[in-house]
DSSP file (Angstrom, degrees, kcal/mol; ACC not computed):
  #  RESIDUE AA STRUCTURE BP1 BP2  ACC     N-H-->O    O-->H-N    N-H-->O    O-->H-N    TCO  KAPPA ALPHA  PHI   PSI    X-CA   Y-CA   Z-CA
    1    1 A M              0   0    0      0, 0.0     2,-0.4     0, 0.0     0, 0.0   0.000 360.0 360.0 360.0 129.7    0.0    0.1    0.0
    2    2 A T        -     0   0    0      3,-0.0     3,-0.0     0, 0.0     0, 0.0  -0.902 360.0-133.1-109.4 144.4    1.4    3.4   -0.9
    3    3 A L        -     0   0    0     -2,-0.4     3,-0.1     1,-0.1    15,-0.0  -0.643  30.7-101.0 -89.2 145.1    0.5    6.6    0.7
    4    4 A P        -     0   0    0      0, 0.0     2,-0.3     0, 0.0    -1,-0.1  -0.345  44.9 -94.0 -64.2 148.0   -0.3    9.7   -1.4
    5    5 A D    >   -     0   0    0      4,-0.1     3,-1.4     1,-0.1    11,-0.3  -0.481  38.9-124.7 -66.0 129.0    2.3   12.3   -1.7
    6    6 A V  T 3  S+     0   0    0     -2,-0.3    11,-0.2     1,-0.2     3,-0.1  -0.566  98.8  22.2 -70.1 132.2    1.8   14.9    0.9
    7    7 A G  T 3  S+     0   0    0      9,-1.9    -1,-0.2     1,-0.4     2,-0.1   0.086  96.5 117.6  99.3 -22.8    1.5   18.2   -0.9
    8    8 A A  S <  S-     0   0    0     -3,-1.4     8,-3.1     7,-0.1    -1,-0.4  -0.464  70.8-110.9 -79.0 152.6    0.4   16.7   -4.2
    9    9 A E  B     -A   15   0A   0      6,-0.2     6,-0.2    -2,-0.1    -4,-0.1  -0.597  27.5-139.4 -86.9 142.6   -3.0   17.5   -5.5
   10   10 A S    >   -     0   0    0      4,-3.1     3,-1.3    -2,-0.3    -1,-0.1  -0.181  39.9 -84.1 -84.5-172.9   -5.7   14.8   -5.6
   11   11 A E  T 3  S+     0   0    0      1,-0.3    -1,-0.1     2,-0.1    -2,-0.1   0.791 127.7  54.6 -66.4 -30.3   -8.2   14.3   -8.4
   12   12 A D  T 3  S-     0   0    0      2,-0.1    -1,-0.3     1,-0.0     3,-0.1   0.276 120.6-104.1 -90.2  12.6  -10.6   17.0   -7.1
   13   13 A G  S <  S+     0   0    0     -3,-1.3     2,-0.3     1,-0.3    -2,-0.1   0.506  81.8 122.4  84.0   6.1   -7.9   19.6   -7.0
   14   14 A E        -     0   0    0      1,-0.1    -4,-3.1     3,-0.0    -1,-0.3  -0.756  67.1-101.1-100.8 150.6   -7.3   19.6   -3.2
   15   15 A E  B     -A    9   0A   0     74,-1.9     2,-0.3    -2,-0.3    -6,-0.2  -0.405  33.3-114.0 -71.5 140.5   -4.0   19.0   -1.6
   16   16 A N        -     0   0    0     -8,-3.1    -9,-1.9   -11,-0.3     2,-0.4  -0.563  32.8-146.2 -72.5 129.1   -3.3   15.6   -0.1
   17   17 A V        -     0   0    0     -2,-0.3     5,-0.1   -11,-0.2     2,-0.1  -0.797  24.2-101.6-104.1 139.4   -3.0   15.9    3.7
   18   18 A D    >>  -     0   0    0     -2,-0.4     3,-1.5     1,-0.2     4,-1.4  -0.360  31.9-130.3 -56.6 127.6   -0.6   13.7    5.7
   19   19 A Y  H 3> S+     0   0    0      1,-0.3     4,-3.0     2,-0.2     5,-0.2   0.785 104.3  66.3 -53.8 -33.2   -2.9   11.1    7.3
   20   20 A R  H 3> S+     0   0    0      1,-0.2     4,-2.4     2,-0.2    -1,-0.3   0.877 102.2  49.0 -61.7 -35.0   -1.4   11.7   10.8
   21   21 A F  H <> S+     0   0    0     -3,-1.5     4,-2.4     2,-0.2    -1,-0.2   0.902 111.1  49.3 -70.3 -38.7   -3.0   15.3   10.7
   22   22 A T  H  X S+     0   0    0     -4,-1.4     4,-2.1     2,-0.2    -2,-0.2   0.933 111.5  48.3 -65.6 -42.2   -6.3   13.9    9.6
   23   23 A L  H  X S+     0   0    0     -4,-3.0     4,-2.7     1,-0.2    -2,-0.2   0.931 111.4  50.9 -66.8 -41.7   -6.2   11.3   12.4
   24   24 A A  H  X S+     0   0    0     -4,-2.4     4,-2.3     2,-0.2    -2,-0.2   0.917 109.3  50.7 -59.3 -45.2   -5.3   14.1   14.9
   25   25 A N  H  X S+     0   0    0     -4,-2.4     4,-2.2     1,-0.2    -1,-0.2   0.901 111.4  48.9 -51.7 -44.8   -8.2   16.2   13.7
   26   26 A E  H  X S+     0   0    0     -4,-2.1     4,-2.1     2,-0.2    -2,-0.2   0.901 108.8  52.3 -69.9 -40.3  -10.4   13.2   14.2
   27   27 A R  H  X S+     0   0    0     -4,-2.7     4,-2.0     2,-0.2    -2,-0.2   0.869 109.0  50.5 -59.7 -35.6   -9.0   12.6   17.8
   28   28 A T  H  X S+     0   0    0     -4,-2.3     4,-2.1     2,-0.2    -2,-0.2   0.931 109.2  51.0 -69.5 -41.2   -9.8   16.2   18.7
   29   29 A F  H  X S+     0   0    0     -4,-2.2     4,-1.9     1,-0.2    -2,-0.2   0.866 110.0  49.2 -56.2 -39.4  -13.3   15.8   17.4
   30   30 A L  H  X S+     0   0    0     -4,-2.1     4,-2.2     2,-0.2    -1,-0.2   0.905 107.7  55.4 -72.0 -40.0  -13.8   12.6   19.5
   31   31 A A  H  X S+     0   0    0     -4,-2.0     4,-2.0     1,-0.2    -2,-0.2   0.930 109.3  47.0 -56.4 -47.9  -12.4   14.5   22.6
   32   32 A W  H  X S+     0   0    0     -4,-2.1     4,-2.0     1,-0.2    -1,-0.2   0.875 110.8  52.2 -64.1 -35.4  -15.1   17.2   22.1
   33   33 A M  H  X S+     0   0    0     -4,-1.9     4,-3.0     2,-0.2    -1,-0.2   0.873 108.0  50.9 -67.6 -36.3  -17.8   14.5   21.6
   34   34 A R  H  X S+     0   0    0     -4,-2.2     4,-2.4     1,-0.2    -2,-0.2   0.925 110.8  49.6 -67.5 -40.2  -16.6   12.9   24.9
   35   35 A T  H  X S+     0   0    0     -4,-2.0     4,-2.3     2,-0.2    -2,-0.2   0.907 111.4  48.9 -61.7 -44.6  -17.0   16.3   26.6
   36   36 A S  H  X S+     0   0    0     -4,-2.0     4,-2.7     2,-0.2    -2,-0.2   0.932 110.2  50.6 -59.6 -48.2  -20.4   16.7   25.1
   37   37 A L  H  X S+     0   0    0     -4,-3.0     4,-2.8     1,-0.2    -2,-0.2   0.886 109.2  52.2 -59.8 -39.9  -21.5   13.2   26.3
   38   38 A G  H  X S+     0   0    0     -4,-2.4     4,-2.5     2,-0.2    -1,-0.2   0.930 110.4  47.1 -60.0 -47.1  -20.2   14.1   29.8
   39   39 A L  H  X S+     0   0    0     -4,-2.3     4,-2.6     2,-0.2    -2,-0.2   0.913 111.6  51.2 -59.8 -44.7  -22.3   17.2   29.9
   40   40 A L  H  X S+     0   0    0     -4,-2.7     4,-2.0     2,-0.2    -2,-0.2   0.935 111.3  47.6 -60.4 -48.0  -25.3   15.3   28.6
   41   41 A A  H  X S+     0   0    0     -4,-2.8     4,-2.5     1,-0.2    -1,-0.2   0.890 111.0  53.0 -61.0 -39.9  -24.9   12.6   31.4
   42   42 A G  H  X S+     0   0    0     -4,-2.5     4,-2.6     1,-0.2    -1,-0.2   0.909 109.0  48.2 -65.2 -41.4  -24.5   15.4   33.9
   43   43 A G  H  X S+     0   0    0     -4,-2.6     4,-2.0     2,-0.2    -1,-0.2   0.899 113.4  45.8 -60.7 -43.6  -27.7   17.0   32.8
   44   44 A V  H  X S+     0   0    0     -4,-2.0     4,-2.5     2,-0.2    -1,-0.2   0.892 112.9  52.1 -71.0 -38.5  -29.7   13.8   32.9
   45   45 A A  H  X>S+     0   0    0     -4,-2.5     4,-3.3     2,-0.2     5,-0.6   0.917 109.8  48.1 -61.2 -47.7  -28.1   13.0   36.3
   46   46 A V  H  X5S+     0   0    0     -4,-2.6     4,-1.1     1,-0.2    -1,-0.2   0.920 114.0  47.3 -60.0 -44.0  -29.1   16.4   37.8
   47   47 A H  H  <5S+     0   0    0     -4,-2.0    -2,-0.2    -5,-0.2    -1,-0.2   0.901 123.3  33.2 -63.9 -43.7  -32.7   16.0   36.4
   48   48 A A  H  <5S+     0   0    0     -4,-2.5    -2,-0.2    -5,-0.1    -3,-0.2   0.829 129.0  25.4 -89.8 -32.3  -33.0   12.4   37.7
   49   49 A L  H  <5S+     0   0    0     -4,-3.3     2,-0.3    -5,-0.2    -3,-0.2   0.678  91.8  90.5-112.7 -21.1  -31.1   12.2   40.9
   50   50 A V  S  <<S-     0   0    0     -4,-1.1     3,-0.1    -5,-0.6     9,-0.0  -0.590  75.8-119.8 -82.0 137.7  -30.8   15.5   42.5
   51   51 A Q        -     0   0    0     -2,-0.3    -2,-0.1     1,-0.1    -1,-0.1  -0.471  42.2 -87.8 -73.5 149.1  -33.5   16.4   45.0
   52   52 A P        -     0   0    0      0, 0.0     2,-0.1     0, 0.0    -1,-0.1  -0.212  42.5-130.5 -56.0 143.2  -35.6   19.6   44.2
   53   53 A F        -     0   0    0      2,-0.3     4,-0.2    -3,-0.1     6,-0.1  -0.455  23.5-107.5 -87.4 165.1  -34.2   22.8   45.5
   54   54 A H  S    S+     0   0    0     63,-0.2     2,-0.5    -2,-0.1    -1,-0.1   0.882 106.5  77.5 -61.1 -40.5  -36.3   25.5   47.5
   55   55 A M  S >  S-     0   0    0     62,-0.1     3,-1.6     1,-0.1     4,-0.4  -0.643  95.3-121.0 -69.6 116.8  -36.2   27.7   44.3
   56   56 A A  T 3  S+     0   0    0     -2,-0.5    -2,-0.1     1,-0.2    -1,-0.1  -0.379  89.2  10.3 -61.0 133.7  -38.7   26.3   42.0
   57   57 A G  T 3> S+     0   0    0     -4,-0.2     4,-2.6    -2,-0.1    -1,-0.2   0.374  89.2 115.2  82.5  -2.9  -37.3   25.2   38.7
   58   58 A L  H <> S+     0   0    0     -3,-1.6     4,-2.1     2,-0.2     5,-0.1   0.862  76.9  49.8 -66.7 -31.9  -33.6   25.5   39.5
   59   59 A R  H  > S+     0   0    0     -4,-0.4     4,-2.6     2,-0.2    -1,-0.2   0.920 113.0  47.2 -68.3 -43.2  -32.9   21.8   39.2
   60   60 A R  H  > S+     0   0    0      1,-0.2     4,-3.3     2,-0.2     5,-0.3   0.921 110.2  53.8 -60.8 -44.1  -34.6   21.8   35.8
   61   61 A L  H  X S+     0   0    0     -4,-2.6     4,-2.5     1,-0.2    -1,-0.2   0.901 109.6  47.6 -60.3 -43.3  -32.7   24.9   34.8
   62   62 A L  H  X S+     0   0    0     -4,-2.1     4,-1.9     2,-0.2    -1,-0.2   0.919 114.3  46.4 -60.1 -45.7  -29.4   23.2   35.7
   63   63 A A  H  X S+     0   0    0     -4,-2.6     4,-2.4     1,-0.2    -2,-0.2   0.949 114.4  45.7 -64.9 -47.3  -30.3   20.0   33.8
   64   64 A V  H  X S+     0   0    0     -4,-3.3     4,-2.9     1,-0.2     5,-0.3   0.897 110.3  54.8 -67.3 -38.2  -31.4   21.9   30.7
   65   65 A S  H  X S+     0   0    0     -4,-2.5     4,-2.6    -5,-0.3    -1,-0.2   0.918 110.1  47.0 -57.9 -42.4  -28.3   24.2   30.8
   66   66 A C  H  X S+     0   0    0     -4,-1.9     4,-2.2     1,-0.2    -2,-0.2   0.928 114.8  46.5 -64.5 -44.2  -26.0   21.0   30.8
   67   67 A I  H  X S+     0   0    0     -4,-2.4     4,-1.9     2,-0.2    -2,-0.2   0.903 111.7  48.8 -75.7 -35.5  -28.0   19.4   28.0
   68   68 A V  H  X S+     0   0    0     -4,-2.9     4,-2.6     2,-0.2     5,-0.2   0.953 112.0  51.0 -62.2 -47.4  -28.1   22.6   25.8
   69   69 A L  H  X S+     0   0    0     -4,-2.6     4,-2.8    -5,-0.3    -2,-0.2   0.906 108.2  52.5 -53.7 -40.3  -24.3   23.0   26.4
   70   70 A A  H  X S+     0   0    0     -4,-2.2     4,-2.2     2,-0.2    -1,-0.2   0.890 110.5  47.2 -64.1 -40.7  -23.8   19.4   25.3
   71   71 A V  H  X S+     0   0    0     -4,-1.9     4,-2.4     2,-0.2     5,-0.2   0.912 112.4  49.6 -61.7 -46.6  -25.8   20.0   22.1
   72   72 A V  H  X S+     0   0    0     -4,-2.6     4,-3.1     1,-0.2     5,-0.2   0.919 112.8  46.6 -60.6 -48.5  -23.9   23.2   21.4
   73   73 A V  H  X S+     0   0    0     -4,-2.8     4,-2.4     1,-0.2    -2,-0.2   0.899 112.0  50.6 -61.9 -41.0  -20.5   21.4   21.9
   74   74 A A  H  X S+     0   0    0     -4,-2.2     4,-1.8     2,-0.2    -1,-0.2   0.924 115.6  41.7 -64.6 -44.8  -21.5   18.4   19.8
   75   75 A L  H  X S+     0   0    0     -4,-2.4     4,-2.6     2,-0.2     5,-0.2   0.958 115.8  50.1 -65.6 -49.6  -22.6   20.6   16.8
   76   76 A G  H  X S+     0   0    0     -4,-3.1     4,-2.4     1,-0.2    -2,-0.2   0.848 108.8  52.8 -59.4 -35.1  -19.6   22.9   17.3
   77   77 A A  H  X S+     0   0    0     -4,-2.4     4,-2.9    -5,-0.2    -1,-0.2   0.925 109.3  48.2 -62.1 -47.5  -17.3   20.0   17.3
   78   78 A Y  H  X S+     0   0    0     -4,-1.8     4,-2.6     2,-0.2    -2,-0.2   0.972 113.8  45.7 -61.4 -54.2  -18.7   18.7   14.0
   79   79 A L  H  X S+     0   0    0     -4,-2.6     4,-3.0     1,-0.2     5,-0.2   0.922 113.6  50.4 -58.1 -42.6  -18.4   22.1   12.3
   80   80 A H  H  X S+     0   0    0     -4,-2.4     4,-2.9    -5,-0.2     5,-0.3   0.958 109.5  51.7 -64.3 -47.6  -14.8   22.6   13.7
   81   81 A W  H  X S+     0   0    0     -4,-2.9     4,-2.4     1,-0.2    -1,-0.2   0.924 112.3  45.4 -53.9 -48.6  -13.8   19.1   12.4
   82   82 A R  H  X S+     0   0    0     -4,-2.6     4,-2.6     1,-0.2    -1,-0.2   0.952 113.4  48.8 -62.7 -50.0  -15.1   19.9    8.9
   83   83 A R  H  X S+     0   0    0     -4,-3.0     4,-2.2     1,-0.2    -2,-0.2   0.879 112.9  48.9 -60.9 -38.5  -13.5   23.5    8.8
   84   84 A I  H  X S+     0   0    0     -4,-2.9     4,-2.9    -5,-0.2     5,-0.2   0.947 112.2  48.0 -65.5 -46.1  -10.1   22.0   10.0
   85   85 A G  H  X S+     0   0    0     -4,-2.4     4,-2.5    -5,-0.3    -2,-0.2   0.927 113.5  46.5 -60.6 -43.8  -10.2   19.2    7.4
   86   86 A R  H  X S+     0   0    0     -4,-2.6     4,-1.6     1,-0.2    -1,-0.2   0.882 111.6  51.2 -66.7 -37.3  -11.1   21.6    4.6
   87   87 A A  H  <>S+     0   0    0     -4,-2.2     5,-2.4    -5,-0.2     4,-0.3   0.900 111.1  48.8 -63.3 -42.7   -8.4   24.0    5.7
   88   88 A M  H ><5S+     0   0    0     -4,-2.9     3,-1.3     1,-0.2    -2,-0.2   0.929 110.1  50.7 -65.3 -43.9   -5.8   21.3    5.7
   89   89 A S  H 3<5S+     0   0    0     -4,-2.5   -74,-1.9     1,-0.3    -1,-0.2   0.828 113.6  45.0 -64.6 -28.6   -6.8   20.0    2.3
   90   90 A R  T 3<5S-     0   0    0     -4,-1.6    -1,-0.3   -76,-0.2    -2,-0.2   0.394 110.7-120.3 -90.3   2.0   -6.6   23.4    0.8
   91   91 A G  T < 5 +     0   0    0     -3,-1.3    -3,-0.2    -4,-0.3    -4,-0.1   0.735  65.4 141.9  67.8  21.3   -3.3   24.2    2.5
   92   92 A E      < -     0   0    0     -5,-2.4    -1,-0.2    -6,-0.2    -2,-0.1  -0.483  61.1 -84.3 -91.3 159.2   -4.9   27.2    4.3
   93   93 A P        -     0   0    0      0, 0.0    -1,-0.1     0, 0.0    -3,-0.1  -0.333  54.4 -99.4 -60.1 148.5   -4.1   28.3    7.9
   94   94 A L        -     0   0    0      1,-0.1   -10,-0.1    -3,-0.1     2,-0.1  -0.543  40.0-123.0 -77.4 129.2   -6.1   26.4   10.5
   95   95 A P        -     0   0    0      0, 0.0    -1,-0.1     0, 0.0    -8,-0.0  -0.386  22.1-110.4 -73.6 153.3   -9.1   28.4   11.7
   96   96 A Q        -     0   0    0     -2,-0.1     2,-0.4     1,-0.0     0, 0.0  -0.208  29.7-130.9 -69.2 166.1   -9.7   29.3   15.4
   97   97 A T        -     0   0    0      1,-0.1     3,-0.2     0, 0.0    -1,-0.0  -0.949  12.7-156.4-124.1 146.8  -12.5   27.6   17.3
   98   98 A L  S  > S+     0   0    0     -2,-0.4     4,-2.3     1,-0.2     5,-0.2   0.493  79.4  90.8 -92.7  -7.4  -15.2   29.3   19.4
   99   99 A L  H  > S+     0   0    0      1,-0.2     4,-3.0     2,-0.2     5,-0.2   0.867  79.8  55.6 -57.2 -38.8  -15.7   26.0   21.3
  100  100 A V  H  > S+     0   0    0     -3,-0.2     4,-2.4     2,-0.2     5,-0.2   0.964 113.0  38.3 -62.0 -53.8  -13.1   26.8   24.0
  101  101 A P  H  > S+     0   0    0      0, 0.0     4,-2.9     0, 0.0     5,-0.3   0.921 117.8  51.2 -67.2 -39.3  -14.7   30.2   25.1
  102  102 A I  H  X S+     0   0    0     -4,-2.3     4,-2.9     1,-0.2     5,-0.2   0.946 112.8  45.2 -58.4 -50.3  -18.2   28.8   24.8
  103  103 A L  H  X S+     0   0    0     -4,-3.0     4,-2.4    -5,-0.2     5,-0.2   0.868 114.0  48.7 -62.2 -38.6  -17.5   25.8   26.8
  104  104 A S  H  X S+     0   0    0     -4,-2.4     4,-2.4    -5,-0.2    -1,-0.2   0.935 114.8  44.5 -68.0 -45.9  -15.6   27.8   29.5
  105  105 A A  H  X S+     0   0    0     -4,-2.9     4,-2.4    -5,-0.2    -2,-0.2   0.924 114.6  49.7 -66.4 -41.6  -18.4   30.3   29.8
  106  106 A G  H  X S+     0   0    0     -4,-2.9     4,-2.6    -5,-0.3     5,-0.3   0.953 112.6  44.7 -63.2 -49.1  -21.1   27.6   29.8
  107  107 A I  H  X S+     0   0    0     -4,-2.4     4,-2.5     1,-0.2    -1,-0.2   0.892 112.9  54.2 -66.5 -35.4  -19.5   25.5   32.5
  108  108 A G  H  X S+     0   0    0     -4,-2.4     4,-2.2    -5,-0.2    -1,-0.2   0.922 110.0  45.6 -58.7 -43.4  -18.8   28.7   34.5
  109  109 A V  H  X S+     0   0    0     -4,-2.4     4,-2.0     2,-0.2    -2,-0.2   0.879 114.3  48.5 -65.7 -44.1  -22.5   29.7   34.3
  110  110 A V  H  X S+     0   0    0     -4,-2.6     4,-2.6     2,-0.2    -1,-0.2   0.878 111.4  51.6 -63.3 -38.2  -23.6   26.1   35.3
  111  111 A S  H  X S+     0   0    0     -4,-2.5     4,-2.6    -5,-0.3    -2,-0.2   0.917 109.4  47.3 -66.9 -43.3  -21.2   26.1   38.1
  112  112 A I  H  X S+     0   0    0     -4,-2.2     4,-2.3     2,-0.2    -1,-0.2   0.875 112.2  51.2 -68.7 -33.1  -22.4   29.4   39.6
  113  113 A M  H  X S+     0   0    0     -4,-2.0     4,-2.7     2,-0.2    -2,-0.2   0.940 112.0  47.6 -61.2 -47.2  -26.1   28.1   39.2
  114  114 A A  H  X S+     0   0    0     -4,-2.6     4,-2.5     1,-0.2    -2,-0.2   0.907 111.4  50.0 -64.4 -40.0  -25.1   24.9   41.1
  115  115 A C  H  X S+     0   0    0     -4,-2.6     4,-2.7     2,-0.2    -1,-0.2   0.926 110.5  49.7 -61.2 -44.6  -23.3   26.9   43.8
  116  116 A V  H  X S+     0   0    0     -4,-2.3     4,-2.0     1,-0.2    -2,-0.2   0.911 109.9  51.3 -57.9 -43.4  -26.3   29.1   44.2
  117  117 A A  H  X S+     0   0    0     -4,-2.7     4,-0.6     1,-0.2   -63,-0.2   0.903 110.7  48.7 -60.7 -43.3  -28.6   26.0   44.5
  118  118 A V  H >< S+     0   0    0     -4,-2.5     3,-0.9     1,-0.2    -2,-0.2   0.934 111.8  48.8 -65.2 -42.9  -26.3   24.5   47.2
  119  119 A L  H 3< S+     0   0    0     -4,-2.7    -1,-0.2     1,-0.2    -2,-0.2   0.848 111.7  48.0 -67.0 -30.3  -26.2   27.7   49.2
  120  120 A L  H 3<        0   0    0     -4,-2.0    -1,-0.2     1,-0.2    -2,-0.2   0.547 360.0 360.0 -87.7  -1.3  -30.0   28.2   49.1
  121  121 A R    <<        0   0    0     -3,-0.9    -1,-0.2    -4,-0.6    -2,-0.1   0.480 360.0 360.0 -67.9 360.0  -30.6   24.6   50.1
């Protein structure tokens, strides 16, 4: 089995990418998906296992926040994976991601809500 020449153009006019970079892009995508699954599991666990708080709806708000963040991360991961693959095949600079600040802010908000819920209990 021979590997395509890195830097050579394929039949569709795009540059062949070293398979190691393609696999690294896929590993990054899978890491984002694991994060999304963890958030989804956390949201379901909060809804199913946590006792209701004194503030009505806070448990549901925490659960829904985790689940919505999981959906955003999953969709963002897919879009980022596609953008990186396209940029690599075209030989363009790799685009930045908005996933890191979105995830950081989202987890911060969920953490503050959880802290408030615990303090009001």
